[in-house]
mmCIF file as Biopython writes it, N, C-alpha, C and O atoms, coordinates in Angstrom:
data_model
#
loop_
_atom_site.group_PDB
_atom_site.id
_atom_site.type_symbol
_atom_site.label_atom_id
_atom_site.label_alt_id
_atom_site.label_comp_id
_atom_site.label_asym_id
_atom_site.label_entity_id
_atom_site.label_seq_id
_atom_site.pdbx_PDB_ins_code
_atom_site.Cartn_x
_atom_site.Cartn_y
_atom_site.Cartn_z
_atom_site.occupancy
_atom_site.B_iso_or_equiv
_atom_site.auth_seq_id
_atom_site.auth_asym_id
_atom_site.pdbx_PDB_model_num
ATOM 1   N N  . MET A ? 1  ? -96.058 -32.000 18.048  1.0 0.0 1  A 1 
ATOM 2   C CA . MET A ? 1  ? -96.252 -31.722 16.345  1.0 0.0 1  A 1 
ATOM 3   C C  . MET A ? 1  ? -94.427 -32.440 16.185  1.0 0.0 1  A 1 
ATOM 4   O O  . MET A ? 1  ? -93.415 -32.499 16.884  1.0 0.0 1  A 1 
ATOM 5   N N  . GLY A ? 2  ? -94.949 -32.938 14.597  1.0 0.0 2  A 1 
ATOM 6   C CA . GLY A ? 2  ? -93.207 -33.154 14.288  1.0 0.0 2  A 1 
ATOM 7   C C  . GLY A ? 2  ? -92.192 -32.330 13.908  1.0 0.0 2  A 1 
ATOM 8   O O  . GLY A ? 2  ? -91.935 -31.380 14.648  1.0 0.0 2  A 1 
ATOM 9   N N  . GLU A ? 3  ? -91.427 -32.523 12.700  1.0 0.0 3  A 1 
ATOM 10  C CA . GLU A ? 3  ? -89.944 -31.330 12.638  1.0 0.0 3  A 1 
ATOM 11  C C  . GLU A ? 3  ? -90.111 -31.120 11.601  1.0 0.0 3  A 1 
ATOM 12  O O  . GLU A ? 3  ? -90.868 -31.875 10.992  1.0 0.0 3  A 1 
ATOM 13  N N  . LEU A ? 4  ? -89.554 -30.112 10.972  1.0 0.0 4  A 1 
ATOM 14  C CA . LEU A ? 4  ? -89.148 -29.950 9.649   1.0 0.0 4  A 1 
ATOM 15  C C  . LEU A ? 4  ? -86.952 -29.743 9.520   1.0 0.0 4  A 1 
ATOM 16  O O  . LEU A ? 4  ? -85.956 -29.263 10.062  1.0 0.0 4  A 1 
ATOM 17  N N  . ILE A ? 5  ? -87.576 -30.730 8.114   1.0 0.0 5  A 1 
ATOM 18  C CA . ILE A ? 5  ? -86.208 -30.354 8.341   1.0 0.0 5  A 1 
ATOM 19  C C  . ILE A ? 5  ? -85.837 -30.236 6.929   1.0 0.0 5  A 1 
ATOM 20  O O  . ILE A ? 5  ? -86.401 -30.941 6.092   1.0 0.0 5  A 1 
ATOM 21  N N  . LEU A ? 6  ? -84.615 -29.105 6.493   1.0 0.0 6  A 1 
ATOM 22  C CA . LEU A ? 6  ? -84.566 -28.991 5.613   1.0 0.0 6  A 1 
ATOM 23  C C  . LEU A ? 6  ? -82.931 -28.929 5.335   1.0 0.0 6  A 1 
ATOM 24  O O  . LEU A ? 6  ? -82.121 -28.594 6.199   1.0 0.0 6  A 1 
ATOM 25  N N  . ILE A ? 7  ? -82.581 -29.318 3.954   1.0 0.0 7  A 1 
ATOM 26  C CA . ILE A ? 7  ? -81.638 -29.011 3.503   1.0 0.0 7  A 1 
ATOM 27  C C  . ILE A ? 7  ? -81.287 -28.630 1.983   1.0 0.0 7  A 1 
ATOM 28  O O  . ILE A ? 7  ? -81.883 -29.157 1.044   1.0 0.0 7  A 1 
ATOM 29  N N  . ARG A ? 8  ? -80.395 -27.788 1.831   1.0 0.0 8  A 1 
ATOM 30  C CA . ARG A ? 8  ? -79.727 -26.708 0.850   1.0 0.0 8  A 1 
ATOM 31  C C  . ARG A ? 8  ? -79.013 -27.967 -0.058  1.0 0.0 8  A 1 
ATOM 32  O O  . ARG A ? 8  ? -78.146 -28.766 0.295   1.0 0.0 8  A 1 
ATOM 33  N N  . HIS A ? 9  ? -79.672 -27.840 -1.281  1.0 0.0 9  A 1 
ATOM 34  C CA . HIS A ? 9  ? -78.405 -27.777 -2.565  1.0 0.0 9  A 1 
ATOM 35  C C  . HIS A ? 9  ? -76.987 -27.874 -2.027  1.0 0.0 9  A 1 
ATOM 36  O O  . HIS A ? 9  ? -76.666 -27.431 -0.925  1.0 0.0 9  A 1 
ATOM 37  N N  . GLY A ? 10 ? -75.918 -28.652 -3.110  1.0 0.0 10 A 1 
ATOM 38  C CA . GLY A ? 10 ? -75.205 -29.290 -2.582  1.0 0.0 10 A 1 
ATOM 39  C C  . GLY A ? 10 ? -74.081 -28.012 -3.005  1.0 0.0 10 A 1 
ATOM 40  O O  . GLY A ? 10 ? -74.524 -26.954 -3.452  1.0 0.0 10 A 1 
ATOM 41  N N  . GLN A ? 11 ? -72.649 -28.219 -2.824  1.0 0.0 11 A 1 
ATOM 42  C CA . GLN A ? 11 ? -71.557 -26.869 -3.377  1.0 0.0 11 A 1 
ATOM 43  C C  . GLN A ? 11 ? -71.590 -27.911 -5.337  1.0 0.0 11 A 1 
ATOM 44  O O  . GLN A ? 11 ? -71.762 -29.022 -5.837  1.0 0.0 11 A 1 
ATOM 45  N N  . THR A ? 12 ? -71.269 -26.409 -5.695  1.0 0.0 12 A 1 
ATOM 46  C CA . THR A ? 12 ? -71.165 -26.608 -7.270  1.0 0.0 12 A 1 
ATOM 47  C C  . THR A ? 12 ? -70.020 -25.748 -7.150  1.0 0.0 12 A 1 
ATOM 48  O O  . THR A ? 12 ? -69.722 -24.909 -6.300  1.0 0.0 12 A 1 
ATOM 49  N N  . GLU A ? 13 ? -69.211 -26.313 -8.625  1.0 0.0 13 A 1 
ATOM 50  C CA . GLU A ? 13 ? -68.622 -24.913 -8.754  1.0 0.0 13 A 1 
ATOM 51  C C  . GLU A ? 13 ? -68.451 -23.482 -8.937  1.0 0.0 13 A 1 
ATOM 52  O O  . GLU A ? 13 ? -67.522 -22.704 -8.721  1.0 0.0 13 A 1 
ATOM 53  N N  . TRP A ? 14 ? -70.025 -23.333 -9.560  1.0 0.0 14 A 1 
ATOM 54  C CA . TRP A ? 14 ? -70.332 -22.194 -9.780  1.0 0.0 14 A 1 
ATOM 55  C C  . TRP A ? 14 ? -70.473 -21.347 -7.386  1.0 0.0 14 A 1 
ATOM 56  O O  . TRP A ? 14 ? -70.200 -20.275 -6.845  1.0 0.0 14 A 1 
ATOM 57  N N  . SER A ? 15 ? -71.069 -22.798 -6.876  1.0 0.0 15 A 1 
ATOM 58  C CA . SER A ? 15 ? -71.268 -21.687 -5.304  1.0 0.0 15 A 1 
ATOM 59  C C  . SER A ? 15 ? -69.801 -21.847 -5.123  1.0 0.0 15 A 1 
ATOM 60  O O  . SER A ? 15 ? -69.451 -21.733 -3.948  1.0 0.0 15 A 1 
ATOM 61  N N  . LEU A ? 16 ? -69.099 -22.019 -5.754  1.0 0.0 16 A 1 
ATOM 62  C CA . LEU A ? 16 ? -67.456 -21.781 -5.378  1.0 0.0 16 A 1 
ATOM 63  C C  . LEU A ? 16 ? -66.997 -20.182 -5.829  1.0 0.0 16 A 1 
ATOM 64  O O  . LEU A ? 16 ? -66.156 -19.548 -5.191  1.0 0.0 16 A 1 
ATOM 65  N N  . SER A ? 17 ? -67.447 -19.844 -6.602  1.0 0.0 17 A 1 
ATOM 66  C CA . SER A ? 17 ? -66.627 -18.864 -7.642  1.0 0.0 17 A 1 
ATOM 67  C C  . SER A ? 17 ? -67.918 -18.159 -7.300  1.0 0.0 17 A 1 
ATOM 68  O O  . SER A ? 17 ? -67.938 -17.359 -8.235  1.0 0.0 17 A 1 
ATOM 69  N N  . GLY A ? 18 ? -69.194 -17.864 -6.483  1.0 0.0 18 A 1 
ATOM 70  C CA . GLY A ? 18 ? -70.037 -16.822 -6.149  1.0 0.0 18 A 1 
ATOM 71  C C  . GLY A ? 18 ? -71.227 -16.637 -7.186  1.0 0.0 18 A 1 
ATOM 72  O O  . GLY A ? 18 ? -72.286 -16.032 -7.015  1.0 0.0 18 A 1 
ATOM 73  N N  . GLN A ? 19 ? -70.792 -17.292 -8.262  1.0 0.0 19 A 1 
ATOM 74  C CA . GLN A ? 19 ? -72.152 -17.461 -8.743  1.0 0.0 19 A 1 
ATOM 75  C C  . GLN A ? 19 ? -73.305 -17.646 -8.787  1.0 0.0 19 A 1 
ATOM 76  O O  . GLN A ? 19 ? -73.439 -18.732 -8.223  1.0 0.0 19 A 1 
ATOM 77  N N  . HIS A ? 20 ? -75.083 -17.014 -9.343  1.0 0.0 20 A 1 
ATOM 78  C CA . HIS A ? 20 ? -75.592 -17.541 -8.964  1.0 0.0 20 A 1 
ATOM 79  C C  . HIS A ? 20 ? -76.084 -19.134 -9.794  1.0 0.0 20 A 1 
ATOM 80  O O  . HIS A ? 20 ? -75.481 -19.657 -10.731 1.0 0.0 20 A 1 
ATOM 81  N N  . THR A ? 21 ? -76.669 -19.376 -9.477  1.0 0.0 21 A 1 
ATOM 82  C CA . THR A ? 21 ? -76.978 -20.448 -10.404 1.0 0.0 21 A 1 
ATOM 83  C C  . THR A ? 21 ? -78.965 -21.132 -10.991 1.0 0.0 21 A 1 
ATOM 84  O O  . THR A ? 21 ? -79.460 -21.839 -11.869 1.0 0.0 21 A 1 
ATOM 85  N N  . GLY A ? 22 ? -79.316 -20.494 -10.060 1.0 0.0 22 A 1 
ATOM 86  C CA . GLY A ? 22 ? -80.540 -20.487 -10.792 1.0 0.0 22 A 1 
ATOM 87  C C  . GLY A ? 22 ? -81.208 -21.905 -10.771 1.0 0.0 22 A 1 
ATOM 88  O O  . GLY A ? 22 ? -80.953 -22.812 -9.979  1.0 0.0 22 A 1 
ATOM 89  N N  . ARG A ? 23 ? -81.802 -21.913 -11.444 1.0 0.0 23 A 1 
ATOM 90  C CA . ARG A ? 23 ? -82.365 -22.731 -12.293 1.0 0.0 23 A 1 
ATOM 91  C C  . ARG A ? 23 ? -81.062 -23.777 -13.216 1.0 0.0 23 A 1 
ATOM 92  O O  . ARG A ? 23 ? -81.410 -24.937 -13.433 1.0 0.0 23 A 1 
ATOM 93  N N  . THR A ? 24 ? -80.030 -23.468 -13.579 1.0 0.0 24 A 1 
ATOM 94  C CA . THR A ? 24 ? -79.326 -23.904 -13.969 1.0 0.0 24 A 1 
ATOM 95  C C  . THR A ? 24 ? -79.033 -25.110 -13.460 1.0 0.0 24 A 1 
ATOM 96  O O  . THR A ? 24 ? -78.895 -25.054 -12.238 1.0 0.0 24 A 1 
ATOM 97  N N  . ASP A ? 25 ? -78.810 -26.707 -14.148 1.0 0.0 25 A 1 
ATOM 98  C CA . ASP A ? 25 ? -78.719 -27.984 -13.197 1.0 0.0 25 A 1 
ATOM 99  C C  . ASP A ? 25 ? -77.017 -27.717 -13.466 1.0 0.0 25 A 1 
ATOM 100 O O  . ASP A ? 25 ? -76.668 -27.395 -14.602 1.0 0.0 25 A 1 
ATOM 101 N N  . ILE A ? 26 ? -76.243 -27.828 -12.645 1.0 0.0 26 A 1 
ATOM 102 C CA . ILE A ? 26 ? -75.153 -27.804 -12.041 1.0 0.0 26 A 1 
ATOM 103 C C  . ILE A ? 26 ? -74.592 -28.817 -11.978 1.0 0.0 26 A 1 
ATOM 104 O O  . ILE A ? 26 ? -75.545 -29.477 -12.391 1.0 0.0 26 A 1 
ATOM 105 N N  . PRO A ? 27 ? -73.371 -29.997 -11.708 1.0 0.0 27 A 1 
ATOM 106 C CA . PRO A ? 27 ? -73.107 -31.210 -11.491 1.0 0.0 27 A 1 
ATOM 107 C C  . PRO A ? 27 ? -72.850 -30.635 -9.943  1.0 0.0 27 A 1 
ATOM 108 O O  . PRO A ? 27 ? -72.477 -29.463 -9.892  1.0 0.0 27 A 1 
ATOM 109 N N  . LEU A ? 28 ? -73.047 -31.494 -8.404  1.0 0.0 28 A 1 
ATOM 110 C CA . LEU A ? 28 ? -72.363 -31.392 -7.780  1.0 0.0 28 A 1 
ATOM 111 C C  . LEU A ? 28 ? -70.282 -31.258 -7.300  1.0 0.0 28 A 1 
ATOM 112 O O  . LEU A ? 28 ? -69.798 -32.237 -7.868  1.0 0.0 28 A 1 
ATOM 113 N N  . THR A ? 29 ? -69.741 -30.898 -6.957  1.0 0.0 29 A 1 
ATOM 114 C CA . THR A ? 29 ? -68.353 -31.749 -6.769  1.0 0.0 29 A 1 
ATOM 115 C C  . THR A ? 29 ? -67.936 -32.582 -6.153  1.0 0.0 29 A 1 
ATOM 116 O O  . THR A ? 29 ? -68.772 -33.399 -5.763  1.0 0.0 29 A 1 
ATOM 117 N N  . GLU A ? 30 ? -66.488 -32.812 -5.752  1.0 0.0 30 A 1 
ATOM 118 C CA . GLU A ? 30 ? -66.626 -33.824 -5.034  1.0 0.0 30 A 1 
ATOM 119 C C  . GLU A ? 30 ? -67.140 -33.809 -3.347  1.0 0.0 30 A 1 
ATOM 120 O O  . GLU A ? 30 ? -67.522 -34.729 -2.625  1.0 0.0 30 A 1 
ATOM 121 N N  . ALA A ? 31 ? -66.976 -32.463 -3.111  1.0 0.0 31 A 1 
ATOM 122 C CA . ALA A ? 31 ? -67.274 -32.106 -1.540  1.0 0.0 31 A 1 
ATOM 123 C C  . ALA A ? 31 ? -68.790 -32.200 -1.950  1.0 0.0 31 A 1 
ATOM 124 O O  . ALA A ? 31 ? -69.467 -32.956 -1.252  1.0 0.0 31 A 1 
ATOM 125 N N  . GLY A ? 32 ? -69.583 -31.377 -3.240  1.0 0.0 32 A 1 
ATOM 126 C CA . GLY A ? 32 ? -71.075 -31.969 -2.776  1.0 0.0 32 A 1 
ATOM 127 C C  . GLY A ? 32 ? -71.506 -33.039 -2.400  1.0 0.0 32 A 1 
ATOM 128 O O  . GLY A ? 32 ? -72.499 -33.486 -1.825  1.0 0.0 32 A 1 
ATOM 129 N N  . GLU A ? 33 ? -70.412 -33.442 -2.904  1.0 0.0 33 A 1 
ATOM 130 C CA . GLU A ? 33 ? -70.975 -34.804 -3.144  1.0 0.0 33 A 1 
ATOM 131 C C  . GLU A ? 33 ? -70.654 -36.123 -1.742  1.0 0.0 33 A 1 
ATOM 132 O O  . GLU A ? 33 ? -71.132 -37.197 -1.374  1.0 0.0 33 A 1 
ATOM 133 N N  . ALA A ? 34 ? -69.769 -35.364 -1.429  1.0 0.0 34 A 1 
ATOM 134 C CA . ALA A ? 34 ? -69.344 -36.354 0.261   1.0 0.0 34 A 1 
ATOM 135 C C  . ALA A ? 34 ? -70.871 -35.694 1.297   1.0 0.0 34 A 1 
ATOM 136 O O  . ALA A ? 34 ? -71.853 -36.187 1.850   1.0 0.0 34 A 1 
ATOM 137 N N  . ALA A ? 35 ? -70.494 -34.827 1.167   1.0 0.0 35 A 1 
ATOM 138 C CA . ALA A ? 35 ? -71.574 -33.798 2.092   1.0 0.0 35 A 1 
ATOM 139 C C  . ALA A ? 35 ? -72.588 -34.197 2.125   1.0 0.0 35 A 1 
ATOM 140 O O  . ALA A ? 35 ? -73.103 -34.249 3.242   1.0 0.0 35 A 1 
ATOM 141 N N  . ALA A ? 36 ? -73.409 -34.690 0.909   1.0 0.0 36 A 1 
ATOM 142 C CA . ALA A ? 36 ? -74.520 -35.339 1.452   1.0 0.0 36 A 1 
ATOM 143 C C  . ALA A ? 36 ? -74.468 -36.640 1.114   1.0 0.0 36 A 1 
ATOM 144 O O  . ALA A ? 36 ? -75.146 -37.467 1.723   1.0 0.0 36 A 1 
ATOM 145 N N  . LYS A ? 37 ? -73.808 -36.911 0.288   1.0 0.0 37 A 1 
ATOM 146 C CA . LYS A ? 37 ? -73.388 -38.431 1.281   1.0 0.0 37 A 1 
ATOM 147 C C  . LYS A ? 37 ? -73.004 -39.072 3.261   1.0 0.0 37 A 1 
ATOM 148 O O  . LYS A ? 37 ? -72.837 -40.177 3.777   1.0 0.0 37 A 1 
ATOM 149 N N  . SER A ? 38 ? -73.020 -37.711 3.744   1.0 0.0 38 A 1 
ATOM 150 C CA . SER A ? 38 ? -72.090 -38.238 4.986   1.0 0.0 38 A 1 
ATOM 151 C C  . SER A ? 38 ? -73.676 -38.170 5.488   1.0 0.0 38 A 1 
ATOM 152 O O  . SER A ? 38 ? -73.943 -39.028 6.329   1.0 0.0 38 A 1 
ATOM 153 N N  . LEU A ? 39 ? -75.077 -37.044 5.006   1.0 0.0 39 A 1 
ATOM 154 C CA . LEU A ? 39 ? -76.132 -37.265 5.319   1.0 0.0 39 A 1 
ATOM 155 C C  . LEU A ? 39 ? -76.982 -38.350 6.012   1.0 0.0 39 A 1 
ATOM 156 O O  . LEU A ? 39 ? -77.790 -38.437 6.936   1.0 0.0 39 A 1 
ATOM 157 N N  . ALA A ? 40 ? -76.211 -39.360 4.825   1.0 0.0 40 A 1 
ATOM 158 C CA . ALA A ? 40 ? -77.826 -39.902 4.692   1.0 0.0 40 A 1 
ATOM 159 C C  . ALA A ? 40 ? -77.663 -41.552 6.314   1.0 0.0 40 A 1 
ATOM 160 O O  . ALA A ? 40 ? -78.370 -42.559 6.338   1.0 0.0 40 A 1 
ATOM 161 N N  . PRO A ? 41 ? -76.643 -41.228 7.255   1.0 0.0 41 A 1 
ATOM 162 C CA . PRO A ? 41 ? -76.817 -41.574 7.927   1.0 0.0 41 A 1 
ATOM 163 C C  . PRO A ? 41 ? -77.446 -41.291 8.831   1.0 0.0 41 A 1 
ATOM 164 O O  . PRO A ? 41 ? -78.002 -42.140 9.528   1.0 0.0 41 A 1 
ATOM 165 N N  . ARG A ? 42 ? -77.525 -39.837 9.079   1.0 0.0 42 A 1 
ATOM 166 C CA . ARG A ? 42 ? -78.732 -38.884 9.683   1.0 0.0 42 A 1 
ATOM 167 C C  . ARG A ? 42 ? -80.083 -39.264 9.997   1.0 0.0 42 A 1 
ATOM 168 O O  . ARG A ? 42 ? -80.729 -39.523 11.012  1.0 0.0 42 A 1 
ATOM 169 N N  . LEU A ? 43 ? -80.303 -39.193 8.578   1.0 0.0 43 A 1 
ATOM 170 C CA . LEU A ? 43 ? -81.591 -39.346 8.012   1.0 0.0 43 A 1 
ATOM 171 C C  . LEU A ? 43 ? -81.763 -40.504 8.071   1.0 0.0 43 A 1 
ATOM 172 O O  . LEU A ? 43 ? -82.882 -40.766 8.511   1.0 0.0 43 A 1 
ATOM 173 N N  . ALA A ? 44 ? -81.171 -41.350 7.833   1.0 0.0 44 A 1 
ATOM 174 C CA . ALA A ? 44 ? -81.944 -43.928 7.561   1.0 0.0 44 A 1 
ATOM 175 C C  . ALA A ? 44 ? -82.423 -43.415 9.259   1.0 0.0 44 A 1 
ATOM 176 O O  . ALA A ? 44 ? -83.415 -44.081 9.557   1.0 0.0 44 A 1 
ATOM 177 N N  . GLN A ? 45 ? -81.846 -42.017 10.967  1.0 0.0 45 A 1 
ATOM 178 C CA . GLN A ? 45 ? -82.492 -42.854 11.682  1.0 0.0 45 A 1 
ATOM 179 C C  . GLN A ? 45 ? -83.741 -42.215 12.300  1.0 0.0 45 A 1 
ATOM 180 O O  . GLN A ? 45 ? -84.434 -42.241 13.317  1.0 0.0 45 A 1 
ATOM 181 N N  . ARG A ? 46 ? -83.633 -41.643 11.134  1.0 0.0 46 A 1 
ATOM 182 C CA . ARG A ? 46 ? -85.336 -40.894 11.124  1.0 0.0 46 A 1 
ATOM 183 C C  . ARG A ? 46 ? -87.067 -41.296 10.148  1.0 0.0 46 A 1 
ATOM 184 O O  . ARG A ? 46 ? -87.237 -41.104 8.944   1.0 0.0 46 A 1 
ATOM 185 N N  . TYR A ? 47 ? -87.600 -41.588 10.648  1.0 0.0 47 A 1 
ATOM 186 C CA . TYR A ? 47 ? -89.115 -41.550 10.225  1.0 0.0 47 A 1 
ATOM 187 C C  . TYR A ? 47 ? -89.573 -40.780 9.665   1.0 0.0 47 A 1 
ATOM 188 O O  . TYR A ? 47 ? -90.125 -39.958 10.395  1.0 0.0 47 A 1 
ATOM 189 N N  . LEU A ? 48 ? -89.661 -40.546 8.465   1.0 0.0 48 A 1 
ATOM 190 C CA . LEU A ? 48 ? -89.340 -39.786 7.389   1.0 0.0 48 A 1 
ATOM 191 C C  . LEU A ? 48 ? -91.664 -39.959 7.033   1.0 0.0 48 A 1 
ATOM 192 O O  . LEU A ? 48 ? -92.243 -41.005 6.743   1.0 0.0 48 A 1 
ATOM 193 N N  . VAL A ? 49 ? -92.221 -38.779 7.192   1.0 0.0 49 A 1 
ATOM 194 C CA . VAL A ? 49 ? -93.526 -39.127 6.304   1.0 0.0 49 A 1 
ATOM 195 C C  . VAL A ? 49 ? -93.561 -38.119 4.408   1.0 0.0 49 A 1 
ATOM 196 O O  . VAL A ? 49 ? -94.146 -38.026 3.328   1.0 0.0 49 A 1 
ATOM 197 N N  . ALA A ? 50 ? -92.943 -37.844 4.868   1.0 0.0 50 A 1 
ATOM 198 C CA . ALA A ? 50 ? -93.170 -36.999 3.321   1.0 0.0 50 A 1 
ATOM 199 C C  . ALA A ? 50 ? -91.282 -36.389 3.204   1.0 0.0 50 A 1 
ATOM 200 O O  . ALA A ? 50 ? -90.469 -36.167 4.101   1.0 0.0 50 A 1 
ATOM 201 N N  . VAL A ? 51 ? -91.179 -36.300 1.877   1.0 0.0 51 A 1 
ATOM 202 C CA . VAL A ? 51 ? -89.788 -35.936 1.134   1.0 0.0 51 A 1 
ATOM 203 C C  . VAL A ? 51 ? -90.136 -35.685 -0.339  1.0 0.0 51 A 1 
ATOM 204 O O  . VAL A ? 51 ? -90.483 -36.383 -1.291  1.0 0.0 51 A 1 
ATOM 205 N N  . PHE A ? 52 ? -89.803 -33.902 -0.032  1.0 0.0 52 A 1 
ATOM 206 C CA . PHE A ? 52 ? -90.177 -33.280 -1.469  1.0 0.0 52 A 1 
ATOM 207 C C  . PHE A ? 52 ? -88.915 -32.368 -1.675  1.0 0.0 52 A 1 
ATOM 208 O O  . PHE A ? 52 ? -88.637 -31.415 -0.947  1.0 0.0 52 A 1 
ATOM 209 N N  . SER A ? 53 ? -87.813 -32.999 -3.322  1.0 0.0 53 A 1 
ATOM 210 C CA . SER A ? 53 ? -86.785 -32.561 -3.947  1.0 0.0 53 A 1 
ATOM 211 C C  . SER A ? 53 ? -86.651 -31.507 -5.012  1.0 0.0 53 A 1 
ATOM 212 O O  . SER A ? 53 ? -87.559 -30.879 -5.556  1.0 0.0 53 A 1 
ATOM 213 N N  . SER A ? 54 ? -85.490 -31.434 -5.190  1.0 0.0 54 A 1 
ATOM 214 C CA . SER A ? 54 ? -85.876 -30.593 -6.481  1.0 0.0 54 A 1 
ATOM 215 C C  . SER A ? 54 ? -85.277 -31.588 -7.539  1.0 0.0 54 A 1 
ATOM 216 O O  . SER A ? 54 ? -84.308 -32.344 -7.487  1.0 0.0 54 A 1 
ATOM 217 N N  . PRO A ? 55 ? -86.562 -31.209 -8.899  1.0 0.0 55 A 1 
ATOM 218 C CA . PRO A ? 55 ? -85.177 -31.816 -9.102  1.0 0.0 55 A 1 
ATOM 219 C C  . PRO A ? 55 ? -84.217 -32.006 -10.428 1.0 0.0 55 A 1 
ATOM 220 O O  . PRO A ? 55 ? -84.354 -32.821 -11.340 1.0 0.0 55 A 1 
ATOM 221 N N  . LEU A ? 56 ? -83.028 -30.823 -10.219 1.0 0.0 56 A 1 
ATOM 222 C CA . LEU A ? 56 ? -82.197 -30.435 -10.542 1.0 0.0 56 A 1 
ATOM 223 C C  . LEU A ? 56 ? -80.682 -31.513 -9.480  1.0 0.0 56 A 1 
ATOM 224 O O  . LEU A ? 56 ? -80.417 -31.789 -8.310  1.0 0.0 56 A 1 
ATOM 225 N N  . SER A ? 57 ? -80.312 -31.673 -10.385 1.0 0.0 57 A 1 
ATOM 226 C CA . SER A ? 57 ? -78.960 -32.468 -9.973  1.0 0.0 57 A 1 
ATOM 227 C C  . SER A ? 57 ? -78.235 -32.574 -7.862  1.0 0.0 57 A 1 
ATOM 228 O O  . SER A ? 57 ? -77.747 -33.118 -6.872  1.0 0.0 57 A 1 
ATOM 229 N N  . ARG A ? 58 ? -78.732 -31.639 -8.519  1.0 0.0 58 A 1 
ATOM 230 C CA . ARG A ? 58 ? -77.566 -30.772 -7.391  1.0 0.0 58 A 1 
ATOM 231 C C  . ARG A ? 58 ? -78.280 -31.119 -6.325  1.0 0.0 58 A 1 
ATOM 232 O O  . ARG A ? 58 ? -77.724 -31.898 -5.550  1.0 0.0 58 A 1 
ATOM 233 N N  . ALA A ? 59 ? -79.687 -30.651 -5.985  1.0 0.0 59 A 1 
ATOM 234 C CA . ALA A ? 59 ? -80.105 -31.499 -4.811  1.0 0.0 59 A 1 
ATOM 235 C C  . ALA A ? 59 ? -80.250 -32.937 -3.445  1.0 0.0 59 A 1 
ATOM 236 O O  . ALA A ? 59 ? -81.103 -32.864 -2.560  1.0 0.0 59 A 1 
#
């Protein structure tokens, strides 16, 4: 059996302040971008069959 990898949206100014972003397309903070980039080496070592992503820029 395969594995399912779930990754949440990255940090935004609204998530820092505790606001609910819902479907609002808020950009990532610098920390959010750094966290997303840090996933690349870990995901590059995996064989991915399918990737599903939100169309929002914070995804």
